[in-house]
C-alpha positions as CSV (number, residue, x, y, z in Angstrom):
1,M,0.0,0.0,0.0
2,R,1.4,3.4,-0.9
3,T,1.0,6.1,1.7
4,T,2.4,9.5,2.1
5,L,3.6,10.3,5.7
6,D,5.1,13.3,7.3
7,L,7.6,11.9,9.8
8,P,10.3,13.6,11.9
9,D,13.5,13.1,10.0
10,R,15.6,12.8,13.1
11,L,13.4,10.1,14.5
12,V,13.4,8.1,11.3
13,Q,17.2,8.4,11.0
14,E,17.7,7.3,14.7
15,A,15.3,4.4,14.1
16,M,17.2,3.3,11.0
17,R,20.5,3.3,13.0
18,A,19.0,1.5,15.9
19,S,17.4,-1.2,13.8
20,H,20.2,-1.4,11.2
21,Q,17.7,-1.0,8.5
22,R,18.8,0.5,5.2
23,T,15.5,2.1,4.0
24,K,12.8,4.1,5.6
25,T,10.3,1.6,4.4
26,A,12.1,-1.2,6.1
27,V,12.3,0.6,9.4
28,I,8.6,1.4,9.3
29,I,7.7,-2.1,8.5
30,S,9.9,-3.4,11.3
31,A,8.3,-0.9,13.7
32,L,4.8,-2.0,12.7
33,Q,5.7,-5.7,13.1
34,E,7.1,-5.1,16.5
35,L,4.0,-3.1,17.6
36,V,1.7,-6.0,16.5
37,R,4.0,-8.6,18.2
38,K,3.9,-6.7,21.4
39,N,0.2,-6.2,21.2
40,R,-0.3,-10.0,20.7
41,L,2.0,-10.8,23.6
42,Q,0.0,-8.5,25.8
43,G,-3.1,-10.3,24.8
44,L,-1.6,-13.5,25.9
45,R,-0.5,-12.0,29.2
46,D,-4.1,-11.0,29.9
47,F,-4.9,-14.7,30.0
48,K,-2.3,-15.4,32.8
49,G,-4.0,-17.2,35.6
50,R,-7.3,-17.5,33.8
51,V,-6.7,-20.7,31.9
52,D,-6.7,-23.9,33.9
53,L,-4.7,-26.5,32.1
54,D,-5.1,-29.9,33.6
55,I,-1.9,-31.5,32.2
56,D,-0.2,-34.5,33.7
57,L,3.5,-33.9,32.8
58,D,4.5,-37.4,33.9
59,A,2.0,-38.9,31.4
60,L,3.3,-36.6,28.6
61,R,6.9,-37.5,29.3
62,K,6.1,-41.2,29.1
63,R,4.7,-40.8,25.7
64,V,8.1,-39.9,24.2
């Protein structure tokens, strides 16, 4: 998708150096992927303590 953005040049340059990306497009894609990844992880963290897994580890180990 083509999009025109007005981004602070200093911020983009710093992000390119920090991420070792060569292009502005690559650094923006990398940042978006990281944002989505962090959001998904937070969604998983919200389930902490809410899911009761009744797993018998001894039984699973014997299957191997």
